All heavy atoms as an XYZ file, in Angstrom:
840
protein
N       3.785      5.483     -9.713
C       2.740      4.898    -10.497
C       1.390      5.230     -9.904
O       0.402      5.154    -10.559
C       2.928      3.443    -10.727
C       4.169      3.015    -11.377
C       4.536      1.556    -11.349
O       3.573      0.798    -10.896
O       5.558      1.174    -11.769
N       1.370      5.473     -8.569
C       0.115      5.789     -7.921
C      -0.699      4.620     -7.565
O      -1.828      4.722     -7.067
N      -0.200      3.402     -7.739
C      -1.019      2.210     -7.472
C      -0.696      1.629     -6.067
O      -1.528      1.001     -5.475
C      -0.744      1.072     -8.489
C      -1.174      1.530     -9.924
C      -2.704      1.751     -9.996
O      -3.467      1.176     -9.260
O      -3.078      2.557    -10.849
N       0.471      1.878     -5.557
C       0.801      1.375     -4.241
C       0.530      2.510     -3.223
O       1.207      3.497     -3.139
C       2.355      1.072     -4.178
C       2.613     -0.127     -5.176
C       4.082     -0.493     -5.160
C       4.338     -1.626     -6.079
N       5.754     -2.034     -6.072
N      -0.541      2.221     -2.416
C      -1.011      3.383     -1.562
C      -0.822      3.086     -0.073
O      -0.850      4.043      0.683
C      -2.516      3.600     -1.771
C      -2.773      4.001     -3.242
C      -3.341      2.429     -1.386
N      -0.526      1.901      0.333
C      -0.424      1.612      1.795
C       0.610      2.498      2.455
O       0.299      3.110      3.525
C      -0.095      0.120      2.000
C      -0.180     -0.318      3.411
C      -0.022     -1.838      3.579
O       0.358     -2.513      2.573
N      -0.233     -2.334      4.766
N       1.822      2.555      1.931
C       2.859      3.370      2.612
C       2.504      4.823      2.660
O       2.713      5.444      3.723
N       1.940      5.329      1.627
C       1.542      6.693      1.583
C       0.439      7.033      2.604
O       0.377      8.107      3.231
N      -0.526      6.082      2.717
C      -1.540      6.250      3.744
C      -1.055      6.165      5.119
O      -1.509      6.913      6.043
C      -2.681      5.277      3.523
C      -3.430      5.468      2.157
C      -4.527      4.351      2.051
C      -4.158      6.791      2.112
N      -0.044      5.346      5.372
C       0.539      5.284      6.685
C       1.236      6.644      7.017
O       1.138      7.172      8.160
C       1.579      4.142      6.760
C       0.987      2.776      6.842
C       1.788      1.647      6.686
C      -0.368      2.537      7.127
C       1.279      0.374      6.754
C      -0.895      1.285      7.202
C      -0.072      0.208      6.985
O      -0.575     -1.110      7.043
N       1.945      7.210      6.038
C       2.531      8.514      6.226
C       1.505      9.563      6.618
O       1.689     10.356      7.529
C       3.327      8.964      4.998
C       4.600      8.194      4.633
C       5.051      8.563      3.211
C       5.677      8.475      5.662
N       0.416      9.586      5.863
C      -0.612     10.467      6.017
C      -1.218     10.312      7.440
O      -1.509     11.353      8.138
C      -1.733     10.328      4.955
C      -2.901     11.334      5.000
C      -2.351     12.736      4.657
C      -3.868     10.975      3.976
N      -1.470      9.101      7.899
C      -2.002      8.850      9.189
C      -1.110      9.303     10.308
O      -1.569      9.903     11.336
C      -2.307      7.316      9.331
N       0.198      9.068     10.129
C       1.122      9.572     11.164
C       1.116     11.072     11.299
O       1.151     11.606     12.377
C       2.585      9.103     10.798
N       0.883     11.737     10.160
C       0.874     13.192     10.174
C      -0.423     13.702     10.790
O      -0.432     14.565     11.686
C       1.013     13.788      8.758
C       2.432     13.599      8.210
C       2.503     14.067      6.812
N       3.882     13.976      6.312
C       4.250     13.956      5.003
N       3.304     14.032      4.093
N       5.490     13.842      4.764
N      -1.533     13.237     10.206
C      -2.863     13.752     10.613
C      -3.384     13.248     11.930
O      -3.911     14.021     12.739
C      -3.878     13.537      9.495
C      -3.611     14.364      8.236
C      -4.742     14.169      7.209
N      -4.370     14.954      6.079
C      -5.140     14.907      4.970
N      -6.332     14.229      4.959
N      -4.827     15.576      3.923
N      -3.266     11.926     12.100
C      -3.840     11.395     13.392
C      -2.946     11.481     14.550
O      -3.431     11.616     15.691
C      -4.230      9.937     13.084
N      -1.641     11.378     14.313
C      -0.709     11.386     15.408
C       0.070     12.675     15.563
O       0.801     12.844     16.534
C       0.293     10.161     15.229
C      -0.326      8.830     15.155
C       0.702      7.753     14.858
C      -1.177      8.465     16.417
N      -0.010     13.555     14.575
C       0.703     14.789     14.672
C       2.181     14.686     14.508
O       2.928     15.498     15.063
N       2.643     13.615     13.916
C       4.143     13.364     13.773
C       4.574     13.784     12.332
O       3.781     13.852     11.432
C       4.365     11.944     13.990
C       3.980     11.377     15.344
C       4.136      9.884     15.411
C       4.794     12.004     16.429
N       5.864     13.960     12.160
C       6.427     14.158     10.835
C       7.374     12.951     10.596
O       8.491     12.878     11.044
C       7.221     15.462     10.735
C       7.716     15.732      9.402
C       6.599     15.733      8.324
O       5.504     16.338      8.593
O       6.792     15.216      7.277
N       6.826     11.935      9.924
C       7.604     10.739      9.707
C       8.856     10.964      8.814
O       8.780     11.706      7.931
C       6.616      9.737      9.046
C       5.534     10.642      8.473
C       5.522     11.885      9.291
N       9.849     10.177      9.112
C      11.108     10.167      8.317
C      10.979      9.141      7.166
O      11.873      9.050      6.387
C      12.239      9.900      9.187
N       9.876      8.434      7.126
C       9.709      7.457      6.033
C       8.721      6.340      6.490
O       8.133      6.406      7.585
N       8.637      5.398      5.647
C       7.764      4.196      5.956
C       8.489      2.964      5.305
O       8.943      3.011      4.176
C       6.378      4.375      5.369
C       6.333      4.585      3.853
C       5.483      3.215      5.768
N       8.635      1.944      6.137
C       9.320      0.705      5.656
C       8.454     -0.486      5.916
O       7.686     -0.491      6.949
C      10.684      0.555      6.408
C      11.727      1.593      6.138
C      12.887      1.470      7.128
C      12.230      1.506      4.696
N       8.491     -1.440      5.071
C       7.850     -2.720      5.231
C       8.860     -3.822      5.393
O       9.884     -3.846      4.599
C       6.922     -3.037      3.970
C       5.815     -2.034      3.813
C       6.039     -0.905      2.983
C       4.594     -2.127      4.421
C       5.008     -0.028      2.787
C       3.635     -1.279      4.263
C       3.813     -0.204      3.449
N       8.650     -4.742      6.310
C       9.600     -5.816      6.464
C       8.867     -7.118      6.163
O       7.891     -7.501      6.770
C      10.085     -5.858      7.955
S      11.202     -7.155      8.240
N       9.439     -7.835      5.118
C       8.968     -9.134      4.777
C       9.649    -10.195      5.564
O      10.923    -10.180      5.720
C       9.187     -9.341      3.289
N       8.961    -11.157      6.074
C       9.509    -12.207      6.907
C       9.282    -13.623      6.371
O       9.779    -14.593      6.892
C       8.938    -12.152      8.352
C       9.210    -10.820      9.046
C       8.451    -10.772     10.363
C      10.718    -10.599      9.310
N       8.490    -13.787      5.348
C       8.011    -15.044      4.870
C       9.187    -15.949      4.464
O       9.269    -17.079      4.915
C       6.995    -14.877      3.738
C       6.521    -16.258      3.194
C       5.375    -15.997      2.205
N       4.223    -15.584      2.878
C       3.339    -16.349      3.444
N       3.448    -17.651      3.449
N       2.282    -15.813      3.986
N      10.059    -15.538      3.597
C      11.128    -16.321      3.084
C      12.402    -15.957      3.754
O      13.051    -16.720      4.404
C      11.242    -16.209      1.602
C       9.987    -16.726      0.850
C      10.059    -16.486     -0.622
C       8.698    -16.797     -1.203
N       8.534    -16.253     -2.576
N      12.809    -14.711      3.554
C      14.001    -14.165      4.176
C      13.630    -12.689      4.587
O      12.697    -12.122      3.970
C      15.202    -14.154      3.296
C      15.073    -13.401      2.016
C      16.300    -13.511      1.092
O      17.052    -14.447      1.217
N      16.452    -12.570      0.242
N      14.320    -12.207      5.507
C      14.068    -10.820      5.853
C      14.407     -9.908      4.763
O      15.517     -9.897      4.187
C      14.813    -10.416      7.115
C      14.596     -8.953      7.490
C      14.440    -11.290      8.345
N      13.445     -9.005      4.363
C      13.594     -8.082      3.244
C      12.908     -6.796      3.575
O      11.809     -6.863      4.098
C      13.134     -8.683      1.946
N      13.523     -5.678      3.379
C      12.910     -4.348      3.594
C      12.637     -3.652      2.362
O      13.517     -3.602      1.473
C      13.931     -3.572      4.458
C      14.004     -4.100      5.914
C      14.951     -5.001      6.323
C      13.312     -3.731      7.044
N      14.784     -5.244      7.630
C      13.766     -4.470      8.074
C      12.258     -2.803      7.224
C      13.266     -4.310      9.371
C      11.736     -2.699      8.461
C      12.218     -3.435      9.538
N      11.477     -3.031      2.289
C      11.161     -2.189      1.182
C      10.497     -0.889      1.751
O       9.928     -0.961      2.821
C      10.271     -2.826      0.166
C      10.875     -3.938     -0.574
C       9.867     -4.526     -1.698
O       8.730     -4.180     -1.672
N      10.479     -5.309     -2.519
N      10.577      0.205      1.001
C       9.877      1.414      1.468
C      10.779      2.593      1.138
O      11.772      2.540      0.380
N      10.466      3.750      1.761
C      11.098      4.972      1.493
C      11.392      5.712      2.781
O      10.637      5.636      3.720
C      10.174      5.825      0.657
C       9.634      5.138     -0.500
C      10.133      5.167     -1.847
C       8.489      4.298     -0.594
N       9.406      4.334     -2.649
C       8.346      3.819     -1.907
C       7.547      3.867      0.367
C       7.365      2.966     -2.299
C       6.546      2.982     -0.067
C       6.444      2.587     -1.363
N      12.563      6.394      2.876
C      12.884      7.148      4.040
C      13.842      8.256      3.656
O      14.456      8.272      2.556
C      13.470      6.249      5.162
C      14.716      5.650      4.730
N      15.962      6.214      4.870
C      14.949      4.373      4.185
C      16.909      5.401      4.378
N      16.337      4.268      4.036
N      13.950      9.217      4.610
C      14.853     10.330      4.316
C      16.152     10.345      5.163
O      16.829     11.364      5.324
C      14.066     11.654      4.697
O      13.735     11.588      6.042
C      12.908     11.832      3.793
N      16.484      9.194      5.754
C      17.614      9.085      6.647
C      18.865      8.614      5.895
O      18.923      7.468      5.418
C      17.276      8.063      7.802
C      18.416      8.058      8.801
C      15.991      8.509      8.504
N      19.837      9.514      5.801
C      21.117      9.085      5.147
C      21.847      8.027      5.950
O      21.779      8.042      7.202
C      22.051     10.335      5.001
C      21.552     11.292      3.979
O      20.965     10.830      2.943
O      21.875     12.519      4.120
N      22.494      7.120      5.281
C      23.287      6.086      5.935
C      22.529      4.859      6.402
O      23.038      3.964      6.887
N      21.191      4.817      6.094
C      20.352      3.691      6.375
C      20.237      2.844      5.148
O      19.845      3.369      4.091
C      18.985      4.070      6.952
C      18.095      2.875      7.135
C      19.145      4.861      8.246
N      20.538      1.550      5.275
C      20.616      0.729      4.028
C      19.268     -0.028      3.784
O      19.220     -0.954      3.035
C      21.729     -0.197      4.102
O      21.571     -1.151      5.238
N      18.257      0.344      4.495
C      16.964     -0.291      4.315
C      16.093      0.584      3.433
O      16.076      1.759      3.544
C      16.214     -0.453      5.684
C      17.018     -1.118      6.746
C      16.285     -1.017      8.093
C      17.270     -2.602      6.364
N      15.353     -0.059      2.488
C      14.519      0.729      1.591
C      15.242      1.662      0.691
O      16.438      1.465      0.370
N      14.585      2.707      0.295
C      15.103      3.703     -0.603
C      15.240      5.050      0.050
O      14.228      5.504      0.542
C      14.262      3.805     -1.900
O      14.121      2.492     -2.468
C      14.815      4.823     -2.903
N      16.365      5.679      0.024
C      16.521      7.033      0.509
C      15.911      7.982     -0.482
O      16.159      7.901     -1.727
C      18.038      7.349      0.720
C      18.123      8.863      1.251
C      18.673      6.424      1.758
N      15.147      8.926     -0.001
C      14.499      9.876     -0.876
C      14.479     11.271     -0.201
O      14.679     11.368      0.979
C      13.123      9.434     -1.291
S      11.915      9.359      0.056
N      14.045     12.238     -0.983
C      13.888     13.555     -0.403
C      12.516     13.696      0.350
O      11.590     12.980     -0.006
C      13.921     14.593     -1.520
N      12.460     14.554      1.305
C      11.144     14.788      2.030
C       9.990     15.102      0.991
O       8.856     14.599      1.278
C      11.336     15.914      2.895
C      12.825     15.869      3.248
C      13.492     15.397      1.946
N      10.250     15.794     -0.077
C       9.234     16.090     -1.088
C       8.680     14.837     -1.667
O       7.494     14.736     -2.058
C       9.739     17.050     -2.160
N       9.510     13.818     -1.837
C       9.081     12.534     -2.402
C       8.153     11.842     -1.470
O       7.129     11.152     -1.884
C      10.286     11.597     -2.750
C      11.059     12.166     -3.894
C      12.264     11.317     -4.134
O      12.171     10.274     -4.842
O      13.354     11.621     -3.655
N       8.378     11.937     -0.137
C       7.424     11.353      0.806
C       6.075     12.126      0.717
O       5.013     11.502      0.812
C       7.959     11.425      2.227
C       9.161     10.510      2.555
C       9.539     10.775      4.009
C       8.881      9.065      2.294
N       6.162     13.448      0.595
C       4.927     14.225      0.437
C       4.143     13.746     -0.818
O       2.923     13.607     -0.762
C       5.211     15.659      0.287
C       5.873     16.282      1.565
O       5.648     15.640      2.688
O       6.458     17.376      1.489
N       4.852     13.559     -1.890
C       4.182     13.135     -3.140
C       3.599     11.739     -2.984
O       2.484     11.481     -3.501
C       5.249     13.143     -4.332
C       4.648     12.728     -5.627
C       3.428     13.537     -6.148
O       3.342     14.753     -5.774
O       2.582     13.035     -6.849
N       4.269     10.833     -2.308
C       3.783      9.525     -2.013
C       2.479      9.545     -1.299
O       1.506      8.941     -1.639
C       4.840      8.674     -1.265
C       4.466      7.303     -0.907
C       4.310      6.358     -2.096
C       5.460      6.677      0.055
N       2.447     10.421     -0.245
C       1.227     10.634      0.535
C       0.104     11.203     -0.270
O      -1.000     10.809     -0.232
C       1.480     11.442      1.781
N       0.436     12.160     -1.054
C      -0.608     12.849     -1.951
C      -1.150     11.876     -2.979
O      -2.383     11.823     -3.179
C       0.010     14.059     -2.664
N      -0.377     11.061     -3.675
C      -0.781     10.121     -4.642
C      -1.686      9.031     -3.973
O      -2.714      8.636     -4.447
C       0.366      9.431     -5.381
C       0.960     10.297     -6.441
C       1.892      9.498     -7.330
N       2.723      8.512     -6.666
C       3.999      8.722     -6.307
N       4.589      9.899     -6.517
N       4.718      7.756     -5.725
N      -1.246      8.643     -2.774
C      -2.026      7.629     -2.049
C      -3.392      8.166     -1.618
O      -4.422      7.468     -1.724
C      -1.308      7.177     -0.846
N      -3.432      9.439     -1.230
C      -4.699     10.066     -0.860
C      -5.568     10.148     -2.024
O      -6.810      9.743     -1.951
C      -4.433     11.514     -0.297
O      -3.543     11.356      0.839
C      -5.715     12.166      0.076
N      -5.115     10.625     -3.233
C      -5.946     10.688     -4.376
C      -6.486      9.300     -4.785
O      -7.697      9.150     -5.117
C      -5.078     11.261     -5.602
C      -4.738     12.694     -5.376
O      -5.321     13.379     -4.466
O      -3.849     13.211     -6.094
N      -5.650      8.271     -4.726
C      -6.081      6.956     -5.189
C      -7.095      6.413     -4.136
O      -8.070      5.738     -4.495
C      -4.861      5.936     -5.254
C      -5.195      4.648     -5.803
C      -5.687      4.734     -7.172
C      -5.871      3.374     -7.789
N      -6.420      3.386     -9.160
N      -6.917      6.679     -2.827
C      -7.823      6.238     -1.821
C      -9.167      6.882     -1.961
O     -10.251      6.238     -1.878
C      -7.237      6.466     -0.426
N      -9.190      8.155     -2.286
C     -10.457      8.868     -2.479
C     -11.157      8.269     -3.755
O     -12.381      8.042     -3.706
C     -10.235     10.355     -2.588
C     -11.498     11.152     -3.096
C      -9.764     10.972     -1.240
N     -10.430      8.052     -4.795
C     -10.977      7.545     -6.017
C     -11.555      6.125     -5.750
O     -12.722      5.752     -6.184
C      -9.818      7.370     -7.036
C     -10.238      6.725     -8.343
C      -9.035      6.512     -9.212
O      -8.144      7.385     -9.301
O      -8.965      5.439     -9.930
N     -10.860      5.333     -5.028
C     -11.318      3.969     -4.678
C     -12.544      3.996     -3.704
O     -13.497      3.236     -3.919
C     -10.150      3.140     -3.990
O      -9.042      3.105     -4.901
C     -10.589      1.809     -3.618
N     -12.523      4.894     -2.741
C     -13.674      5.066     -1.880
C     -14.903      5.444     -2.648
O     -16.020      4.837     -2.414
C     -13.399      6.057     -0.783
N     -14.823      6.264     -3.615
C     -15.986      6.666     -4.452
C     -16.420      5.476     -5.251
O     -17.663      5.333     -5.411
C     -15.522      7.832     -5.384
C     -15.438      9.114     -4.669
C     -15.150     10.313     -5.568
N     -15.160     11.538     -4.836
C     -14.236     12.483     -4.986
N     -13.264     12.367     -5.929
N     -14.257     13.546     -4.241
N     -15.497      4.709     -5.805
C     -15.885      3.502     -6.603
C     -16.637      2.517     -5.711
O     -17.665      1.957     -6.032
C     -14.701      2.857     -7.209
N     -16.098      2.277     -4.524
C     -16.759      1.345     -3.563
C     -18.153      1.864     -3.240
O     -19.148      1.146     -3.181
C     -15.882      1.137     -2.302
C     -14.638      0.358     -2.658
C     -16.708      0.411     -1.191
C     -13.592      0.375     -1.580
N     -18.317      3.178     -2.944
C     -19.567      3.726     -2.617
C     -20.564      3.559     -3.742
O     -21.845      3.490     -3.468
C     -19.439      5.212     -2.211
N     -20.077      3.517     -4.958
C     -21.038      3.366     -6.070
C     -21.270      1.835     -6.410
O     -21.900      1.544     -7.354
C     -20.528      4.060     -7.309
O     -19.299      3.399     -7.824
N     -20.681      0.900     -5.565
C     -20.949     -0.498     -5.728
C     -19.845     -1.304     -6.398
O     -19.980     -2.519     -6.446
N     -18.809     -0.704     -6.721
C     -17.679     -1.425     -7.334
C     -16.746     -1.896     -6.184
O     -15.977     -1.101     -5.719
C     -16.927     -0.410     -8.313
C     -15.765     -1.142     -8.987
O     -15.548     -2.335     -8.860
O     -15.127     -0.390     -9.866
N     -16.836     -3.123     -5.862
C     -16.021     -3.767     -4.751
C     -15.031     -4.795     -5.099
O     -14.431     -5.359     -4.230
C     -17.008     -4.190     -3.654
C     -17.841     -3.101     -3.027
C     -17.887     -5.334     -4.206
N     -14.925     -5.135     -6.377
C     -13.988     -6.161     -6.753
C     -12.580     -5.797     -6.619
O     -12.116     -4.770     -7.125
C     -14.273     -6.638     -8.172
C     -13.376     -7.792     -8.629
C     -13.609     -8.210    -10.042
O     -14.639     -7.776    -10.609
O     -12.788     -8.908    -10.592
N     -11.692     -6.584     -5.951
C     -10.265     -6.330     -5.861
C      -9.653     -6.360     -7.221
O     -10.020     -7.237     -8.026
C      -9.696     -7.438     -4.936
C     -10.889     -7.959     -4.218
C     -12.056     -7.757     -5.068
N      -8.785     -5.497     -7.531
C      -8.083     -5.507     -8.862
C      -6.536     -5.286     -8.619
O      -6.108     -4.180     -8.772
C      -8.634     -4.401     -9.698
C      -9.984     -4.684    -10.200
C     -10.392     -3.564    -11.199
N     -11.867     -3.693    -11.467
C     -12.742     -3.111    -10.690
N     -12.427     -2.457     -9.626
N     -14.065     -3.300    -10.957
N      -5.796     -6.334     -8.374
C      -4.321     -6.124     -8.253
C      -3.796     -5.604     -9.617
O      -4.244     -6.008    -10.672
C      -3.839     -7.525     -7.999
C      -4.978     -8.320     -7.592
C      -6.188     -7.658     -8.171
N      -2.732     -4.768     -9.504
C      -2.165     -4.203    -10.705
C      -1.559     -5.371    -11.472
O      -1.626     -5.408    -12.690
C      -1.114     -3.130    -10.317
C      -0.348     -2.700    -11.569
C      -1.785     -1.949     -9.608
N      -0.874     -6.320    -10.813
C      -0.252     -7.416    -11.432
C      -0.474     -8.648    -10.537
O       0.304     -8.935     -9.650
C       1.237     -7.160    -11.659
C       1.975     -8.329    -12.283
O       1.259     -9.299    -12.716
O       3.151     -8.243    -12.448
N      -1.530     -9.408    -10.787
C      -1.879    -10.507     -9.855
C      -0.980    -11.678    -10.045
O      -1.048    -12.656     -9.216
C      -3.335    -10.831     -9.920
C      -3.892    -11.129    -11.277
O      -3.184    -10.951    -12.269
O      -5.049    -11.584    -11.387
N      -0.111    -11.712    -11.032
C       0.834    -12.837    -11.164
C       1.870    -12.740    -10.018
O       2.483    -13.751     -9.671
C       1.565    -12.771    -12.541
O       2.434    -11.669    -12.611
N       2.079    -11.532     -9.474
C       3.012    -11.356     -8.361
C       2.414    -11.963     -7.038
O       3.179    -12.306     -6.164
C       3.290     -9.856     -8.243
C       4.115     -9.575     -6.978
C       3.884     -9.343     -9.456
N       1.093    -12.123     -7.014
C       0.498    -12.548     -5.684
C       1.001    -13.891     -5.249
O       1.125    -14.179     -4.045
C      -1.000    -12.613     -5.850
S      -1.730    -10.994     -6.100
N       1.334    -14.812     -6.163
C       1.826    -16.176     -5.781
C       3.070    -16.110     -5.043
O       3.328    -17.001     -4.181
C       1.958    -16.960     -7.071
C       0.684    -17.339     -7.766
C       1.143    -18.184     -8.985
N       2.185    -17.467     -9.655
C       2.236    -17.212    -10.991
N       1.320    -17.685    -11.738
N       3.227    -16.568    -11.484
N       3.987    -15.229     -5.288
C       5.280    -15.210     -4.692
C       5.504    -13.990     -3.819
O       6.645    -13.810     -3.364
C       6.358    -15.261     -5.704
O       6.224    -14.168     -6.684
C       6.276    -16.542     -6.549
N       4.539    -13.215     -3.578
C       4.729    -11.889     -2.892
C       5.084    -12.165     -1.389
O       4.480    -12.917     -0.756
C       3.434    -11.150     -2.947
S       3.554     -9.513     -2.063
N       6.148    -11.480     -0.973
C       6.611    -11.530      0.393
C       5.637    -10.872      1.358
O       5.645    -11.078      2.566
C       7.961    -10.855      0.576
C       9.109    -11.660      0.037
O       8.951    -12.920     -0.069
O      10.126    -11.125     -0.364
N       4.673    -10.047      0.835
C       3.733     -9.270      1.678
C       2.373     -9.848      1.630
O       1.398     -9.141      1.973
C       3.826     -7.823      1.217
C       5.217     -7.289      1.260
C       6.005     -7.160      0.138
C       5.750     -6.859      2.486
C       7.316     -6.690      0.255
C       7.053     -6.401      2.592
C       7.816     -6.328      1.437
O       9.136     -5.839      1.526
N       2.219    -11.105      1.272
C       0.904    -11.685      1.127
C       0.040    -11.646      2.444
O      -1.145    -11.504      2.399
C       1.011    -13.120      0.616
C       1.652    -14.049      1.609
C      -0.373    -13.671      0.203
N       0.707    -11.648      3.579
C       0.042    -11.651      4.845
C      -0.611    -10.299      5.203
O      -1.346    -10.218      6.122
C       0.966    -12.132      5.982
C       1.295    -13.510      5.816
O       0.478    -14.309      5.276
O       2.367    -13.960      6.227
N      -0.235     -9.194      4.541
C      -0.821     -7.896      4.773
C      -1.685     -7.434      3.597
O      -2.097     -6.329      3.555
C       0.317     -6.852      5.085
C       1.241     -6.667      3.970
C       0.946     -7.160      6.388
C       2.193     -5.486      4.102
N      -1.964     -8.330      2.755
C      -2.762     -8.041      1.560
C      -4.107     -8.776      1.651
O      -4.231     -9.775      2.255
C      -2.008     -8.594      0.302
S      -2.809     -8.225     -1.235
N      -5.136     -8.146      0.976
C      -6.431     -8.735      0.966
C      -6.943     -9.246     -0.372
O      -8.109     -9.342     -0.605
C      -7.488     -7.759      1.536
C      -7.125     -7.323      2.926
C      -7.272     -8.579      3.901
N      -6.670     -8.308      5.217
C      -5.616     -8.895      5.712
N      -4.947     -9.765      4.990
N      -5.205     -8.595      6.939
N      -6.034     -9.527     -1.283
C      -6.355    -10.004     -2.588
C      -7.076    -11.406     -2.562
O      -7.877    -11.704     -3.394
C      -5.077    -10.101     -3.490
C      -5.461    -10.740     -4.869
C      -4.623     -8.700     -3.727
N      -6.864    -12.177     -1.512
C      -7.536    -13.515     -1.345
C      -9.000    -13.422     -1.456
O      -9.692    -14.327     -1.912
C      -7.040    -14.251     -0.159
C      -7.642    -13.742      1.162
C      -6.854    -12.647      1.799
O      -5.912    -12.186      1.179
O      -7.308    -12.196      2.841
N      -9.527    -12.271     -1.088
C     -10.998    -12.070     -1.193
C     -11.441    -12.108     -2.636
O     -12.668    -12.357     -2.910
C     -11.455    -10.818     -0.466
O     -10.962     -9.701     -1.133
N     -10.578    -11.870     -3.504
C     -10.930    -11.825     -4.970
C     -11.365    -13.201     -5.361
O     -12.355    -13.379     -6.137
C      -9.739    -11.357     -5.826
C     -10.002    -11.374     -7.266
C      -8.846    -10.804     -7.980
N      -9.229    -10.681     -9.438
C      -8.320    -10.573    -10.332
N      -7.067    -10.605    -10.051
N      -8.733    -10.463    -11.605
N     -10.708    -14.293     -4.919
C     -11.073    -15.654     -5.309
C     -12.480    -15.965     -4.776
O     -13.251    -16.548     -5.501
C     -10.080    -16.658     -4.726
C      -8.768    -16.754     -5.542
C      -7.853    -15.615     -5.322
O      -7.858    -14.948     -4.324
N      -7.071    -15.289     -6.323
N     -12.820    -15.526     -3.595
C     -14.166    -15.692     -3.093
C     -15.160    -14.959     -4.005
O     -16.229    -15.545     -4.368
C     -14.292    -15.211     -1.635
C     -15.767    -15.287     -1.163
C     -13.391    -16.031     -0.749
N     -14.874    -13.769     -4.337
C     -15.824    -12.996     -5.222
C     -16.003    -13.697     -6.580
O     -17.117    -13.834     -6.996
C     -15.280    -11.604     -5.394
O     -15.157    -10.937     -4.168
C     -16.176    -10.691     -6.270
N     -14.904    -14.047     -7.229
C     -14.966    -14.707     -8.522
C     -15.607    -16.070     -8.466
O     -16.502    -16.321     -9.252
C     -13.502    -14.820     -9.122
C     -13.506    -15.650    -10.408
C     -12.938    -13.420     -9.421
N     -15.279    -16.862     -7.439
C     -15.857    -18.250     -7.299
C     -17.358    -18.133     -7.073
O     -18.091    -18.953     -7.580
C     -15.168    -18.966     -6.208
N     -17.779    -17.127     -6.352
C     -19.215    -16.979     -6.113
C     -20.004    -16.378     -7.237
O     -21.237    -16.249     -7.136
N     -19.359    -15.976     -8.245
C     -20.036    -15.358     -9.409
C     -20.475    -13.957     -9.226
O     -21.259    -13.415     -9.997
N     -19.950    -13.291     -8.209
C     -20.299    -11.906     -8.006
C     -19.854    -11.504     -6.656
O     -19.266    -12.274     -5.887
N     -20.134    -10.274     -6.248
C     -19.700     -9.789     -4.976
C     -20.495    -10.483     -3.874
O     -21.712    -10.622     -3.918
C     -19.891     -8.316     -4.890
N     -19.721    -10.882     -2.834
C     -20.454    -11.560     -1.675
C     -20.506    -10.489     -0.584
O     -19.823     -9.621     -0.442
C     -19.614    -12.735     -1.175
O     -18.307    -12.342     -0.836
C     -19.552    -13.827     -2.169
N     -21.502    -10.607      0.261
C     -21.696     -9.683      1.350
C     -21.837    -10.458      2.656
O     -22.233    -11.517      2.748
C     -22.953     -8.867      1.136
C     -22.768     -8.004     -0.100
C     -24.011     -7.160     -0.240
N     -23.959     -6.484     -1.579
C     -23.625     -5.182     -1.735
N     -23.373     -4.469     -0.724
N     -23.599     -4.703     -2.902
């Protein structure tokens, strides 16, 4: 869908900044019960979703495109967080790595705060 960019950006960072070729990216939720989500190319691993290396490349490319688009929007003054589905925020296992809570500050203040 191109909306989930964190994993793709981590893949890109491992490649460009560290010179590594990652086998995937996984997120571990610990809030309620241990749960793993993400993508990898390792057969026989029951965590996340097994995919082809080309799918990891596509994930990184979509994340890059979305990040550039978002950076341009921010540079033009558009700074409001926009979750794709904010009803998920209440029960999300990944709330501790998300920054949507700043949206409440922005909305409550009647505009962007600095």
